[in-house]
C-alpha positions in Angstrom: 41.2 -18.6 5.4 44.4 -18.1 3.5 47.6 -16.9 5.2 47.9 -13.8 3.2 44.3 -12.8 3.8 44.6 -13.3 7.5 47.8 -11.2 7.7 45.8 -8.5 5.8 43.1 -8.8 8.4 45.5 -8.9 11.3 47.2 -5.7 10.4 44.1 -3.7 9.7 42.5 -1.3 12.3 40.8 -3.6 14.6 40.6 -3.4 18.4 43.2 -4.5 20.8 41.0 -7.2 22.2 40.6 -8.7 18.8 44.4 -8.5 18.2 45.0 -10.4 21.4 42.8 -13.2 20.1 44.3 -13.1 16.6 48.1 -12.8 17.4 48.4 -16.6 18.6 46.5 -17.6 15.4 49.0 -15.6 13.4 52.0 -17.3 15.1 50.3 -20.7 14.3 49.9 -19.9 10.5 53.4 -18.5 10.2 55.0 -21.4 11.9 52.9 -24.1 10.5 51.8 -25.4 14.1 49.3 -28.2 14.3 45.9 -27.9 15.8 47.1 -30.1 18.8 50.0 -27.7 19.5 47.7 -24.6 19.4 45.2 -26.1 21.8 48.0 -27.2 24.1 49.3 -23.6 24.1 45.7 -22.4 25.1 45.7 -24.9 27.9 49.3 -24.1 29.0 48.8 -20.4 29.0 45.2 -20.4 30.2 45.8 -17.3 32.3 46.6 -15.4 29.1 43.1 -15.7 28.0 43.8 -17.8 24.8 40.8 -19.1 23.1 40.7 -22.6 21.7 41.5 -23.2 18.1 37.8 -23.7 17.1 36.8 -20.4 18.9 39.8 -18.5 17.4 39.0 -19.6 13.9 35.3 -18.7 14.3 36.4 -15.2 15.6 38.8 -14.7 12.7 36.1 -15.8 10.2 33.6 -13.3 11.7 36.1 -10.5 11.6 37.1 -11.2 7.9 33.5 -11.5 6.7 34.9 -14.1 4.4 32.9 -17.3 3.6 33.6 -20.1 1.0 31.1 -20.4 -1.7 29.7 -23.9 -2.2 28.9 -25.0 -5.9 27.0 -28.0 -6.9 29.0 -30.2 -9.2 28.8 -33.4 -11.1 29.4 -36.6 -9.1 32.1 -37.6 -11.5 33.6 -34.0 -11.3 32.9 -33.2 -15.0 31.2 -29.8 -14.5 29.9 -27.3 -11.9 26.4 -26.6 -12.1 26.7 -22.8 -12.4 26.9 -20.4 -15.2 25.8 -22.0 -18.5 25.1 -25.2 -16.6 23.0 -23.6 -13.9 19.6 -25.2 -13.5 20.5 -28.6 -15.3 19.3 -31.8 -13.7 22.0 -33.9 -15.0 25.6 -33.6 -16.3 25.8 -32.6 -20.0 28.9 -34.9 -20.3 28.2 -38.1 -18.4 24.5 -37.7 -18.2 24.3 -38.6 -14.5 22.0 -36.9 -12.2 23.7 -34.3 -9.8 20.8 -34.6 -7.2 20.0 -37.4 -4.8 16.5 -38.7 -3.9 16.1 -35.9 -1.4 16.8 -33.3 -4.0 20.1 -32.4 -2.8 23.5 -32.1 -4.6 25.3 -35.4 -4.6 28.7 -33.4 -4.7 29.7 -29.9 -3.9 32.8 -27.9 -4.6 33.9 -25.2 -2.1 35.3 -22.2 -3.8 37.3 -19.5 -2.0 36.3 -16.3 -3.8 39.2 -14.2 -5.1 37.6 -10.7 -4.8 37.4 -10.7 -1.0 41.1 -11.5 -0.9 41.8 -8.4 -3.1 39.6 -6.2 -0.9 41.5 -7.3 2.1 44.8 -6.3 0.4 43.5 -3.0 -0.7 42.0 -2.1 2.8 45.4 -2.7 4.4 47.8 0.1 3.9 51.0 -2.0 4.0 49.7 -4.5 1.3 48.0 -1.7 -0.7 51.5 -0.1 -1.0 53.1 -3.4 -2.1 50.4 -3.8 -4.7 51.9 -0.6 -6.4 55.1 -2.5 -7.4 54.4 -2.1 -11.1 53.6 1.6 -10.9 56.4 2.4 -8.5 59.4 0.2 -8.1 59.3 -1.5 -11.5 58.7 1.7 -13.3 61.7 3.2 -11.9 64.1 0.4 -12.7 62.7 -0.6 -16.0 65.0 -0.4 -19.0 64.0 -0.3 -22.6 64.8 -3.5 -24.5 65.2 -5.5 -21.3 62.7 -8.1 -19.8 62.9 -7.8 -16.1 59.4 -8.8 -15.1 56.1 -9.9 -16.6 55.2 -6.2 -17.2 58.0 -6.1 -19.9 56.5 -9.2 -21.7 54.9 -8.9 -25.1 51.5 -10.1 -24.0 51.2 -7.5 -21.3 52.5 -4.7 -23.5 50.1 -5.7 -26.2 47.1 -5.3 -23.9 48.0 -1.7 -23.0 45.6 0.7 -24.6 43.2 -2.1 -25.6 39.6 -2.1 -24.3 38.6 -4.8 -21.7 36.4 -7.3 -23.2 34.0 -9.3 -20.9 32.2 -12.0 -22.7 30.5 -10.3 -25.8 30.8 -6.9 -24.3 33.5 -4.3 -24.9 33.9 -2.1 -22.0 35.0 1.6 -21.8 37.9 0.8 -19.5 41.4 0.0 -21.0 43.6 -2.8 -19.7 45.9 -1.5 -16.9 45.0 2.1 -17.5 44.7 2.7 -13.8 47.8 2.1 -11.7 45.7 0.3 -9.3 44.6 -2.3 -11.8 45.8 -5.8 -10.8 47.4 -8.3 -13.2 46.7 -11.9 -12.4 47.6 -15.2 -14.0 45.9 -18.6 -13.5 47.6 -21.9 -13.6 46.4 -25.5 -12.9 47.6 -29.0 -13.1 46.2 -32.4 -12.3 47.7 -35.4 -10.5 46.6 -38.7 -9.0 47.2 -38.8 -5.2 46.5 -42.4 -4.9 48.0 -45.4 -6.7 45.0 -47.7 -6.6 42.2 -45.2 -7.3 41.3 -43.4 -10.5 40.4 -40.0 -8.8 42.5 -37.0 -9.6 43.2 -33.8 -7.8 43.5 -30.5 -9.5 45.3 -27.5 -8.0 44.1 -24.1 -9.0 46.8 -21.3 -8.6 46.3 -17.6 -9.0 49.4 -15.3 -9.1 49.1 -11.6 -8.3 51.8 -9.9 -10.3 51.2 -6.5 -8.7 53.2 -7.8 -5.7 57.0 -7.7 -5.8 58.4 -10.9 -7.6 59.7 -12.3 -4.3 56.1 -12.3 -3.0 53.8 -12.9 -5.9 54.8 -16.6 -6.0 
């Protein structure tokens, strides 16, 4: 579970009992405590009713109703077998089978869905207010001819008034017509974490521009 999603969960309307369980977990996330440190705390303050880290994580996962999605992918990390590649028995690029002798995927990729994160933000009053940065704070300070944020950029301004296009379908909704619409950007880059291996790691970053600039990055 991401830190921001957990904060949104911890500040929502949940019972005092659940908050007592989640508060130590919040402190762990905010202060980057190790799992060993957390379990030592639960042992040291046993009279406070602290749960172990495993039980606390399980409890937080249950309350958040958030589960990662596992996708089958090529053993050489060429493609994920979803969308256009769903149902294929072998990778369309390297031609290797993605199933083992038991008919199970040889490699899987765990995806943390974005939509539940956005739902958590919107269901929390404090974060829902922060997501109105563009319609509220930026709109009040914006000056014509000056680029103060992404919302002053040519690309964003060119989308205003245009219909949203999803695949081959042109939708009735216009880009950013509703003040609750969210502007996201996606960035990725790969690097080799090991000197003597050919494997690469790719970091996928999604930025939420509706949050104030000092928070969206």
